[in-house]
C-alpha positions in Angstrom: 12.8 14.1 4.7 10.3 17.0 4.4 7.0 16.6 2.8 7.8 18.7 -0.1 11.1 16.4 -1.3 8.1 13.5 -0.4 5.4 14.5 -2.3 8.2 15.1 -5.5 9.1 11.5 -4.8 5.8 10.4 -4.5 4.5 10.2 -8.5 7.1 8.9 -9.7 7.6 6.0 -7.1 3.3 5.1 -6.9 3.3 5.0 -11.0 6.0 2.6 -11.1 4.2 0.2 -8.6 1.1 0.8 -10.7 2.8 -0.2 -14.1 5.0 -3.1 -12.5 2.5 -4.4 -10.1 -1.0 -3.2 -11.7 -1.7 -2.0 -8.0 -0.6 0.5 -5.1 0.3 -0.6 -1.6 1.9 1.4 1.1 4.5 -1.7 2.1 5.7 -1.3 -1.3 5.4 2.1 -1.7 7.1 2.9 1.8 9.6 0.8 0.3 10.3 2.8 -3.0 10.3 5.9 -1.1 13.1 4.4 1.2 11.5 4.9 4.1 11.0 1.5 5.2 14.1 -1.5 4.1 13.4 -4.5 2.9 14.8 -6.1 5.7 12.7 -4.6 8.1 10.1 -5.4 6.3 10.5 -9.2 6.2 11.0 -9.2 9.5 7.8 -7.8 10.2 5.9 -10.5 7.6 8.0 -13.1 10.1 6.5 -11.8 13.0 9.9 -10.8 14.6 8.9 -7.5 14.9 5.7 -6.6 15.9 4.0 -3.4 14.0 5.3 -2.6 10.9 4.8 1.4 11.9 7.5 0.9 14.1 10.6 0.2 11.4 9.4 3.1 8.9 12.1 5.5 8.7 9.5 8.5 9.2 7.4 9.7 11.5 3.4 9.2 12.1 2.9 12.3 10.8 5.0 11.7 7.5 3.3 8.3 7.3 -0.1 10.0 7.6 0.2 12.7 5.1 1.6 10.2 2.5 -1.0 7.9 3.0 -3.7 10.5 2.9 -1.8 11.8 -0.5 -1.9 8.4 -2.1 -5.4 7.5 -1.3 -6.8 11.3 -2.7 -4.4 10.4 -6.1 -5.7 7.0 -6.0 -9.3 7.7 -5.9 -8.8 11.0 -8.3 -7.6 8.6 -11.1 -9.9 6.5 -10.9 -8.1 3.3 -8.9 -10.1 1.1 -7.0 -9.7 0.2 -3.2 -8.9 -3.6 -2.4 -8.7 -4.2 1.3 -5.6 -7.3 1.7 -5.2 -9.8 3.8 -1.4 -9.4 5.3 -0.7 -12.6 7.1 2.5 -13.8 8.7 5.1 -15.8 6.9 7.2 -18.7 7.7 6.5 -21.5 9.9 3.7 -21.8 12.1 0.3 -20.3 12.2 -0.2 -17.7 9.7 -1.6 -14.6 11.7 -3.0 -11.4 10.9 -0.1 -8.7 11.4 -0.5 -5.3 13.0 0.8 -2.5 10.8 0.1 0.2 13.6 1.3 0.5 17.5 -2.7 1.1 18.7 -4.3 -1.3 16.4 -7.0 0.5 15.9 -9.2 -1.2 13.3 -9.7 2.2 11.0 -6.3 2.5 10.7 -4.7 -1.8 10.2 -8.0 -1.3 7.2 -6.2 1.8 5.8 -3.3 0.6 6.2 -4.1 -2.6 4.3 -6.0 -1.0 1.4 -4.5 -1.5 -2.3 -5.4 1.1 -5.2 -5.5 -1.6 -8.1 -5.8 -0.7 -11.9 -9.7 -1.2 -12.9 -10.2 -4.4 -15.3 -10.7 -3.1 -18.4 -13.7 -5.3 -20.2 -14.1 -6.1 -23.4 -15.7 -4.7 -26.0 -18.9 -6.7 -27.3 -20.8 -6.1 -30.3 -24.3 -5.9 -30.4 -25.2 -9.1 -32.8 -27.4 -6.4 -35.5 -28.9 -9.6 -37.4 -32.6 -9.4 -36.6 
């Protein structure tokens, strides 16, 4: 898939995730775009894959391109960035999972950021009885 094709698929996929889950996460988005197989994602969560980028089916330049667009669109759409700890599944100690080959803290933080719908605050009428 080239960048133009990815962009065409990006908005509908992100919108669907937002409606279904109330947030957008990069792993869910890559699964929706068919750039990540759900079985590979589960293998990563079970620590059978050392880092998630290894099983994403697009190159690092396209991964970065998508992540940049999602972040830009989410922030301009007033979604709130929220860091999420990705811990391993299965038996044994729950370990923090790695997203990138480098393990760079900044890259790991970007990958682990979800974009969440802002909470609606209930309307309160002011008490006008004085």
